[in-house]
Z-matrix of the N, CA and C atoms (Angstrom, degrees):
N
C 1 1.424
C 2 1.522 1 106.42
N 3 1.307 2 120.05 1 137.56
C 4 1.510 3 124.92 2 179.78
C 5 1.583 4 106.26 3 -85.95
N 6 1.287 5 113.71 4 130.79
C 7 1.491 6 122.38 5 177.25
C 8 1.428 7 116.24 6 -63.92
N 9 1.326 8 118.99 7 143.87
C 10 1.430 9 125.70 8 -176.40
C 11 1.485 10 115.19 9 -53.60
N 12 1.309 11 116.77 10 -35.03
C 13 1.520 12 119.83 11 -178.71
C 14 1.541 13 106.98 12 -63.85
N 15 1.340 14 118.09 13 -43.06
C 16 1.455 15 118.91 14 -177.97
C 17 1.514 16 111.54 15 -66.69
N 18 1.373 17 112.27 16 -41.74
C 19 1.551 18 118.73 17 -176.65
C 20 1.556 19 111.88 18 -60.32
N 21 1.419 20 114.89 19 -34.83
C 22 1.421 21 115.37 20 -176.53
C 23 1.559 22 112.25 21 -57.43
N 24 1.219 23 115.86 22 -40.27
C 25 1.445 24 122.41 23 177.73
C 26 1.463 25 117.00 24 -67.22
N 27 1.247 26 115.00 25 -16.70
C 28 1.509 27 120.73 26 -175.84
C 29 1.517 28 112.95 27 -95.32
N 30 1.333 29 116.62 28 -15.73
C 31 1.362 30 124.47 29 -170.67
C 32 1.650 31 114.97 30 -60.68
N 33 1.291 32 116.51 31 -48.29
C 34 1.487 33 116.66 32 177.06
C 35 1.558 34 112.47 33 -57.88
N 36 1.369 35 114.32 34 -46.68
C 37 1.454 36 113.67 35 -176.64
C 38 1.540 37 113.07 36 -68.98
N 39 1.304 38 114.16 37 -31.24
C 40 1.481 39 120.92 38 -177.17
C 41 1.551 40 104.93 39 -68.98
N 42 1.335 41 121.08 40 -47.39
C 43 1.407 42 126.26 41 -173.53
C 44 1.602 43 107.70 42 -67.86
N 45 1.260 44 117.16 43 -45.73
C 46 1.481 45 120.01 44 179.02
C 47 1.458 46 111.47 45 -62.72
N 48 1.391 47 118.08 46 -37.17
C 49 1.468 48 119.35 47 -174.10
C 50 1.540 49 110.27 48 -75.66
N 51 1.323 50 118.70 49 -35.77
C 52 1.446 51 116.08 50 173.95
C 53 1.543 52 114.85 51 -68.01
N 54 1.324 53 112.56 52 -36.27
C 55 1.442 54 117.05 53 -177.41
C 56 1.560 55 109.12 54 -77.58
N 57 1.317 56 119.59 55 -13.39
C 58 1.466 57 121.84 56 172.00
C 59 1.515 58 108.61 57 -62.84
N 60 1.230 59 119.83 58 -32.66
C 61 1.535 60 129.19 59 -174.95
C 62 1.468 61 107.13 60 -74.87
N 63 1.367 62 120.37 61 -48.02
C 64 1.431 63 122.68 62 -175.98
C 65 1.520 64 108.30 63 -173.42
N 66 1.401 65 113.91 64 159.06
C 67 1.487 66 114.67 65 174.69
C 68 1.521 67 109.28 66 -70.45
N 69 1.364 68 112.24 67 146.50
C 70 1.465 69 117.90 68 -179.72
C 71 1.554 70 111.35 69 -140.86
N 72 1.265 71 114.18 70 161.32
C 73 1.553 72 124.88 71 168.36
C 74 1.513 73 110.33 72 -74.86
N 75 1.278 74 123.11 73 162.03
C 76 1.416 75 121.19 74 -178.49
C 77 1.451 76 112.19 75 -65.23
N 78 1.362 77 118.89 76 -37.44
C 79 1.459 78 119.73 77 -178.83
C 80 1.564 79 108.84 78 -68.38
N 81 1.280 80 112.86 79 -38.58
C 82 1.569 81 116.83 80 179.23
C 83 1.638 82 110.75 81 -65.85
N 84 1.385 83 112.30 82 -35.78
C 85 1.481 84 111.00 83 172.29
C 86 1.453 85 114.48 84 -61.88
N 87 1.379 86 115.23 85 -45.42
C 88 1.490 87 114.51 86 -179.25
C 89 1.516 88 110.12 87 -64.65
N 90 1.291 89 124.29 88 -41.32
C 91 1.384 90 124.10 89 175.65
C 92 1.497 91 116.55 90 -62.96
N 93 1.252 92 117.20 91 -37.72
C 94 1.497 93 121.97 92 175.66
C 95 1.484 94 113.36 93 -66.19
N 96 1.409 95 116.81 94 -42.70
C 97 1.477 96 116.14 95 174.16
C 98 1.510 97 112.49 96 -64.64
N 99 1.293 98 119.86 97 -39.99
C 100 1.433 99 121.52 98 -178.90
C 101 1.534 100 107.33 99 -64.56
N 102 1.319 101 121.25 100 -48.97
C 103 1.375 102 128.30 101 -177.88
C 104 1.610 103 108.55 102 -59.36
N 105 1.248 104 118.27 103 -51.40
C 106 1.508 105 122.64 104 -170.23
C 107 1.572 106 107.92 105 -74.51
N 108 1.343 107 117.36 106 -22.99
C 109 1.490 108 120.40 107 175.75
C 110 1.614 109 112.66 108 -89.58
N 111 1.357 110 114.49 109 1.14
C 112 1.438 111 116.25 110 -176.20
C 113 1.487 112 115.53 111 71.23
N 114 1.277 113 114.95 112 19.94
C 115 1.475 114 121.14 113 177.45
C 116 1.561 115 109.73 114 93.52
N 117 1.315 116 118.48 115 -1.69
C 118 1.481 117 119.56 116 -177.34
C 119 1.473 118 111.94 117 -74.66
N 120 1.277 119 119.50 118 -33.64
C 121 1.500 120 121.98 119 177.31
C 122 1.498 121 110.55 120 -109.99
N 123 1.328 122 115.82 121 119.03
C 124 1.446 123 122.61 122 177.57
C 125 1.555 124 108.29 123 -128.48
N 126 1.268 125 116.87 124 127.64
C 127 1.469 126 122.01 125 174.89
C 128 1.545 127 108.78 126 -119.05
N 129 1.318 128 113.82 127 120.50
C 130 1.470 129 119.05 128 171.72
C 131 1.571 130 111.82 129 -60.47
N 132 1.270 131 117.07 130 150.85
C 133 1.532 132 116.93 131 176.65
C 134 1.461 133 111.23 132 -62.87
N 135 1.313 134 120.96 133 -28.04
C 136 1.478 135 125.34 134 178.14
C 137 1.527 136 109.49 135 -66.03
N 138 1.297 137 118.00 136 -35.36
C 139 1.459 138 121.14 137 174.52
C 140 1.537 139 116.46 138 -83.97
N 141 1.356 140 113.40 139 -28.65
C 142 1.547 141 119.98 140 -174.45
C 143 1.569 142 106.34 141 -75.31
N 144 1.331 143 118.37 142 -48.97
C 145 1.412 144 117.75 143 -171.81
C 146 1.537 145 114.53 144 -55.34
N 147 1.285 146 119.31 145 -47.44
C 148 1.467 147 120.28 146 175.37
C 149 1.458 148 112.06 147 -51.84
N 150 1.296 149 117.74 148 -40.28
C 151 1.513 150 123.31 149 178.79
C 152 1.462 151 110.90 150 -63.47
N 153 1.309 152 116.22 151 -44.21
C 154 1.444 153 119.21 152 -178.31
C 155 1.443 154 110.71 153 -68.47
N 156 1.317 155 124.22 154 -36.57
C 157 1.475 156 129.26 155 177.69
C 158 1.475 157 107.91 156 -61.01
N 159 1.438 158 118.59 157 -46.45
C 160 1.315 159 126.11 158 -174.81
C 161 1.564 160 110.92 159 -65.46
N 162 1.337 161 114.97 160 -43.77
C 163 1.400 162 121.01 161 176.10
C 164 1.482 163 115.43 162 -65.43
N 165 1.403 164 114.81 163 -31.02
C 166 1.479 165 121.37 164 179.33
C 167 1.548 166 103.81 165 -67.89
N 168 1.384 167 119.34 166 -47.81
C 169 1.413 168 126.12 167 -174.33
C 170 1.588 169 109.56 168 -60.92
N 171 1.365 170 116.85 169 -29.02
C 172 1.467 171 120.32 170 175.92
C 173 1.480 172 112.60 171 -76.48
N 174 1.416 173 116.79 172 -12.28
C 175 1.398 174 115.68 173 -175.10
C 176 1.505 175 114.60 174 88.68
N 177 1.393 176 118.49 175 9.94
C 178 1.500 177 120.65 176 -174.96
C 179 1.573 178 106.64 177 -86.07
N 180 1.296 179 121.06 178 -26.03
C 181 1.433 180 121.09 179 178.43
C 182 1.486 181 111.06 180 -152.22
N 183 1.301 182 115.67 181 165.41
C 184 1.497 183 118.77 182 179.14
C 185 1.495 184 109.08 183 -128.06
N 186 1.295 185 112.01 184 136.54
C 187 1.516 186 118.51 185 176.81
C 188 1.512 187 109.81 186 -107.26
N 189 1.306 188 114.91 187 127.54
C 190 1.538 189 121.28 188 179.74
C 191 1.542 190 108.16 189 -121.65
N 192 1.333 191 115.18 190 136.04
C 193 1.477 192 120.87 191 179.83
C 194 1.567 193 108.42 192 -71.89
N 195 1.288 194 115.54 193 135.42
C 196 1.442 195 122.89 194 174.98
C 197 1.533 196 108.69 195 -129.52
N 198 1.370 197 113.48 196 154.15
C 199 1.507 198 114.43 197 174.86
C 200 1.553 199 101.87 198 -110.14
N 201 1.348 200 111.90 199 127.06
C 202 1.495 201 119.10 200 176.42
C 203 1.390 202 111.08 201 -78.17
N 204 1.368 203 114.59 202 175.86
C 205 1.538 204 122.47 203 176.14
C 206 1.462 205 115.02 204 -56.51
N 207 1.289 206 117.70 205 -26.67
C 208 1.463 207 126.26 206 -174.56
C 209 1.553 208 107.50 207 -87.32
N 210 1.263 209 119.39 208 -4.11
C 211 1.509 210 124.01 209 -178.11
C 212 1.532 211 114.80 210 89.77
N 213 1.297 212 116.36 211 -5.55
C 214 1.495 213 120.95 212 -178.18
C 215 1.476 214 113.78 213 -80.61
N 216 1.271 215 117.87 214 141.09
C 217 1.471 216 121.32 215 -175.15
C 218 1.597 217 102.03 216 -94.95
N 219 1.368 218 112.96 217 140.49
C 220 1.439 219 118.83 218 173.18
C 221 1.544 220 107.46 219 -151.69
N 222 1.365 221 113.77 220 159.47
C 223 1.461 222 119.04 221 179.84
C 224 1.465 223 113.28 222 -94.88
N 225 1.345 224 111.57 223 127.63
C 226 1.535 225 118.44 224 175.23
C 227 1.522 226 108.75 225 -100.61
N 228 1.333 227 118.28 226 127.85
C 229 1.354 228 124.28 227 -171.65
C 230 1.547 229 107.97 228 -103.46
N 231 1.314 230 117.08 229 131.94
C 232 1.452 231 125.41 230 -176.66
C 233 1.641 232 107.70 231 -122.71
N 234 1.301 233 115.31 232 133.90
C 235 1.430 234 120.76 233 173.74
C 236 1.519 235 113.14 234 -70.37
N 237 1.245 236 113.20 235 127.45
C 238 1.536 237 120.58 236 178.18
C 239 1.507 238 114.36 237 -97.58
N 240 1.329 239 121.64 238 161.59
C 241 1.448 240 121.08 239 -171.79
C 242 1.523 241 109.34 240 -57.94
N 243 1.269 242 121.07 241 -35.23
C 244 1.495 243 121.99 242 177.14
C 245 1.492 244 111.29 243 -60.59
N 246 1.326 245 115.11 244 -44.60
C 247 1.446 246 118.22 245 176.55
C 248 1.545 247 116.21 246 -64.21
N 249 1.343 248 111.30 247 -38.44
C 250 1.490 249 118.27 248 175.24
C 251 1.531 250 110.22 249 -57.31
N 252 1.388 251 115.26 250 -40.68
C 253 1.466 252 122.30 251 -177.04
C 254 1.532 253 110.19 252 -65.49
N 255 1.321 254 112.72 253 -27.41
C 256 1.499 255 116.33 254 -175.03
C 257 1.526 256 111.19 255 -78.96
N 258 1.360 257 117.42 256 -20.40
C 259 1.446 258 121.58 257 -178.62
C 260 1.580 259 117.19 258 -58.14
N 261 1.352 260 111.60 259 -47.16
C 262 1.513 261 113.02 260 -179.21
C 263 1.523 262 114.29 261 -63.56
N 264 1.379 263 119.45 262 -44.17
C 265 1.477 264 115.16 263 177.12
C 266 1.505 265 115.80 264 -68.07
N 267 1.342 266 115.23 265 -34.94
C 268 1.435 267 119.60 266 176.25
C 269 1.539 268 110.10 267 -61.18
N 270 1.296 269 115.66 268 -46.72
C 271 1.481 270 119.74 269 -179.24
C 272 1.568 271 109.74 270 -65.31
N 273 1.281 272 119.40 271 -37.16
C 274 1.435 273 122.38 272 178.72
C 275 1.435 274 109.07 273 -65.07
N 276 1.369 275 114.51 274 -45.40
C 277 1.505 276 117.14 275 -177.69
C 278 1.556 277 111.85 276 -63.19
N 279 1.369 278 117.91 277 -40.50
C 280 1.396 279 119.68 278 174.64
C 281 1.512 280 114.66 279 -64.73
N 282 1.232 281 116.09 280 -37.13
C 283 1.431 282 126.88 281 -179.00
C 284 1.564 283 106.41 282 -58.49
N 285 1.353 284 112.18 283 -50.25
C 286 1.492 285 120.23 284 -177.37
C 287 1.539 286 109.49 285 -65.85
N 288 1.351 287 116.54 286 -34.14
C 289 1.506 288 120.02 287 177.95
C 290 1.501 289 106.14 288 -68.17
N 291 1.338 290 122.26 289 -49.30
C 292 1.466 291 123.85 290 179.92
C 293 1.448 292 111.93 291 -56.21
N 294 1.373 293 121.14 292 -45.43
C 295 1.452 294 123.52 293 176.77
C 296 1.581 295 113.15 294 -58.12
N 297 1.330 296 111.04 295 -43.40
C 298 1.495 297 113.92 296 -178.12
C 299 1.487 298 113.91 297 -71.22
N 300 1.400 299 116.26 298 -31.01
C 301 1.416 300 119.66 299 177.68
C 302 1.513 301 110.13 300 -71.99
N 303 1.335 302 119.18 301 -36.75
C 304 1.447 303 120.66 302 175.99
C 305 1.437 304 112.67 303 -59.09
N 306 1.424 305 116.80 304 -40.85
C 307 1.526 306 122.57 305 179.90
C 308 1.481 307 108.51 306 -66.65
N 309 1.376 308 115.58 307 -51.91
C 310 1.505 309 117.62 308 -171.00
C 311 1.594 310 113.64 309 -72.77
N 312 1.315 311 114.12 310 -44.17
C 313 1.462 312 119.92 311 -170.68
C 314 1.603 313 110.05 312 -93.21
N 315 1.333 314 112.95 313 -7.42
C 316 1.468 315 116.34 314 -172.34
C 317 1.484 316 115.24 315 57.66
N 318 1.423 317 115.93 316 43.27
C 319 1.481 318 126.26 317 -173.65
C 320 1.521 319 101.92 318 -99.19
N 321 1.341 320 121.13 319 126.74
C 322 1.403 321 124.82 320 178.71
C 323 1.549 322 107.34 321 -69.91
N 324 1.278 323 119.71 322 -45.04
C 325 1.405 324 119.17 323 -172.52
C 326 1.533 325 107.36 324 -133.35
N 327 1.328 326 116.54 325 106.56
C 328 1.489 327 122.44 326 -176.43
C 329 1.470 328 107.29 327 -93.66
């Protein structure tokens, strides 16, 4: 299991990456991250929503209220151009970190 301290730094990249594929609701973002990481990354909704609001305030994504088939309202988050621009530098930064950790910690797959 990956420790919480390490996961905190992965959240922005993980959220932007899943939203790059399609707009999603908060619960779906959480499930997609968990699924795509093979269960290694899990974000509770209580931790995820403050991140989504912060990213929305930065202009990286936009949340819009929708009414589902069951009549419940929920926010659907869409990646904005500014958020899309953040993906390349974030990916490069994480790639550099992985390379450095492989050298320092002698880890094959960081």
